[in-house]
Each structure stands twice: as C-alpha cells, then as structure tokens.
Steps between C-alpha positions, in 0.01 A plus 500: 500500500196504274186363666141454389415827675739682263252488210188717477421563133221352291736217399630432853344153530648393167843639596495308829394178322773544239774560759375208711510272196858600414610448861321162514705399196815558706596849391585768752341756266586784741636739236204449269260538794648842573453608136141375503438691824626817324249433223224443756580826682505687170154369409370608843639852454311544174177550689216348692399236421847379401547473124527173314812405307434614144719609210470861618578432868791275399640778279465751786672258741788456255541879484563506877820301439681781321794502741591131466717343231339348192598150619332552838191645335489207257527247785217671693280510191559128444402426861174690448444326164548156655240590761263611221551169319409320823196723538386434143462128580209592727366801311563466123413866432750657740789711377842349417778741394659447160874434550581652162431841660744437785835683501797322354750353743803722536856371497625350824758706683837332476672452834810704565787324675693734727877486505701464822587871487132599463407283800785653698368846409151404620641366825696821549197720438289289735716633786390855423125432525366730772371349821137585563313492831250248368770298317828506696635186328432619147866517390584162654188341351581638156855371523379157610245494214768584243728237649228232492386585149845475351655225711208254482339590169148523643248718323358829629162344583666214687701751700189698590322185619786384723415488868680390815312168475697426180824491698555171677864444598431142621335385178661214310364647176708817528690605194829672564592765247869580475538871580751559222295750300394716793846474651654624176247784482557593866876491443465724193277733697757530780793549264332749265324709766677476835 
C-alpha cells in the first residue's frame, strides 16, 4: 500500500497531491501510485538533495526499465507524463515528456487455447512436482490451479487473488460450473498415464 510517507523526492508533495486528486475522483489509482513511487525513489537515488524531474532524469529513469516489455514501459512513461501535465498546471515551466519519443506499442500476445490432451498432460506432470519442506502441498496446489483455470475460465491474476474468503458455500449468488472440461481432462490423464 502506497502512503504519503512513501514519497521523499523534491516532487513528493506534488506526487501526493496528484494521487490524492485521482483517488478523490473515484479511481483506485494503486497501480499508477506504485509506478510514481518508483519514479520518486529513482529521483532520491540520484543524489542529495533529490533531483527534480527533468528531460535528463526522465531519460535516465526510462533506461532503468530495460527488462520490461515495450508496452509496459510505454504505460509507465504515460503515467509519468500525465503527472507532468498535472504539474505543469501549477508550474508552467516544468518538464513534460514528448510522447513522440516514447516507444511504439508492441503487438499484443494472442492467447493460446490448450486442448484437452494438453491439459491432461499438465495434470499428469503436476503429480510429479517434488514435495518441499516449506511447500508440502505444491503438487496438489498446482493441480487445483490447473483445474480451476481450465474448468472455470478465470484468468491467471484472478486465480492468484483468490482467497478462502471468496468461497462461500451458503451464498445464493454462487455460480455452479459444470465439471465437464476438467472431468474430461482428468479422465484423459488417467487413461493416457495410469
């Protein structure tokens, strides 16, 4: 959770005001707040006193994102640019990055739909995952994750955010998913690899 104490650079007050404004407008703004906190930390690391956001410091910050995809880098640069546009309303001489120098958006990765046999193979291999002292349920958890992903159609991020509080057997809003897909995959798994 990003708090006001998370910001320490020369633009910390403006960052806090910007995030507060976005949240007051009804946005969660958590993801953008994290990116802006990365920018703030970067400015602090440049020296004492912390550097201001200039064309040079922005370029250096962008170079630190070498390991992320061009789409992620582009999104982070736009978050910083939107903050700079907000900042320019108060200080007309402050720096705003030129979006024509931003990287081009790369093609989106097309989803791959696994066949029943591929799911069965994954379920089979999940049995062979070694049990570790700090993770004794690793194989069972992996098998359950595969089963949930392919029988319900939830996304990876939704699966990772599931908690025991999400399961409520007495709820009237429950949605029952027919287990046909996972049953077929489990059947294939048992018949192909006994």
